[in-house]
C-alpha angles and dihedrals in degrees: 000000000000094000089056091051090050090053087056100041103041097059090044091053093044090052090048090056094053110097116214116184100166110096093204090055090049090054089051089052090052091051092048090053090056092052092049090068091063093044092053093046091051092051089046090057092049091050090050091059090057094053112130120242093013096140098045118080090000094153093052091046090052092048094050094044093048097049094044091048094050094046097045094041092048093048090049094048093048094047093045092049089053090050091051091050094049096041110020116208106226121198137176091212115117113207115222114261106277121232124238122302089252090056091048090050091051090050090053092047089051090056090050090045091057089056092047092050090050091048094049091048090048090056089067086069091215110181095238090056090067087079090067093111091053090047090050091052091048092049090049092052091049091048092052092048089053092048089049090052090053092049093048092052096046129086092257119113124223089246090058091051098048100037109049122154095192092055091052093048094050093046091052092051092047092049094053097038093050092053090051091052090048092053091051092049091049090053092049092050096040093241126145111274092237088058090053092049091048091050091051093049096074092082091198095312092129096167090059102036094052093053098041096046094043088058092048105035106015136257097300096058091036093053092044089053090050093052093043093055092040090053090050092056095046093048091048091053091051096043101042097085093056099034094051090067096055105023119015090179090058093048090054100038097051089060091066117185091347092073087089095056130357100032095033095093091052091049091048094049094047102036104028133245091297087067091065102072095055090042091055093046092044093049093043093055094046091046088055093047098044100070092038095051094041090051090047096049093040095055 
């Protein structure tokens, strides 16, 4: 658990310590951050094609993943909307004028298309594609270094990044709401409540939840957990640009544990650099809780 957190925090800190004074270079860094989203989604699709036991029990996996996703996502969205209403998240950031709804739909389809292309390529089972997990880790490290560079060259102080009340509040709401959604899904499917709680404890960390729950409950539950958390991340990526205008807490909370890494560039582009500190704190806390709670509910 702690080695995984170090892989996340060390590149972020190193990037933060790199001074960049050249404005043209900073613009290049911003552009590179945008491209990293597509790289990570492509590698995600390739990894999906190599998932064990994908063909067997596919219908049951789809049913479990769908119901858990709907229940957990709905509970999260409702709770985060209530948080935003009780404690509004004010920001001076002005999002760039969004293009038409058709253009936004095409952008979302393009993100999904990148995953599909990666998945189809992964089905070829080419030998060099077996290194997808290593490529994903390398892409993640590069992404975090870039985000760290942006943070270090912004007006934010290290204290603002580490100590962030909004990040803690959103993480607490997401933690409790997700468990509630997991309990409801377990009741609907007739599964043990502990299984539902374990499924809800991934918080979008699909690479961890799939492995942990496969070992504890078998390939059907493990694969369903993987798809549930993967769907959460993909939906968050597509909904962030619109949600950030009406409910910044929802835009952050729906990302789950991925707000510290994979969905961080989308949050930063849509909500501004002041969105990054709560996203890092929020993702950090959920990344700490996920393996602990999954281990607890799987025992």
